[in-house]
N, C-alpha and C positions, 0 to 999 in steps of 0.2 A: 410798550412797547402798542399803547394805543395813540402815545401823542407820532409815532413811526404813520399810521396807519390814519388816522389820520390825515395827516399828510401828504400821504400817499397815495391816496382814498382819491382825490378827483380823476388824476391821472389813469390811475387801476381800472378803474370802473370806465372809461373811457376803452380800455385796449381789453377788456375782458370781459367784454357781450354782457356790461351791468354788473358784473357782480362788483360788491363793495363788501370790502372794507374790517368798515366798523360799525355795519349793523351789529345794534343789541340783538340778536335770534331768542333769548326767554321773552322777550318785550313784543317781539311780532307773532311767538306762533303765540304769546297772551292774548294779545293784541286781535289774533284772524278768530278767533272764543274760543281753545281752546284753554283746558288748565296742567300744565309738565306735572307730572307723573316722579319723574325720574329725569337730571340730564349728567349727563356727563361733559368732563372737558376735560382736552389735551393737545398738544405741541402736535403735532405729526411730526416724521422728516419730510425735512425741506426750508424751504428758504421762510425763515420765523413768522415775516408779517402777512403773508398770506399761508401760514399752517394750523393759523387755531382751530380747532374745527370740538365741533355738538354734538354730540349722542344722545339716545334716548325716550322716552315713552309721553304722549300727550293725548288725553280722550276731551271730546264736547266737552265745554261750559256748562 
């Protein structure tokens, strides 16, 4: 799935308001000065390349 996201991303972000399918969300959170306490991932119903989601909690590092 990651390879498909990498291929689609240049076009996707142009038409989806800057949304990036292949952004490494845990890395972005930690680079923003937070420490991840819990994180869960799963595919939501929908088009698989665009339906992977993260949710959890983070606190200032």
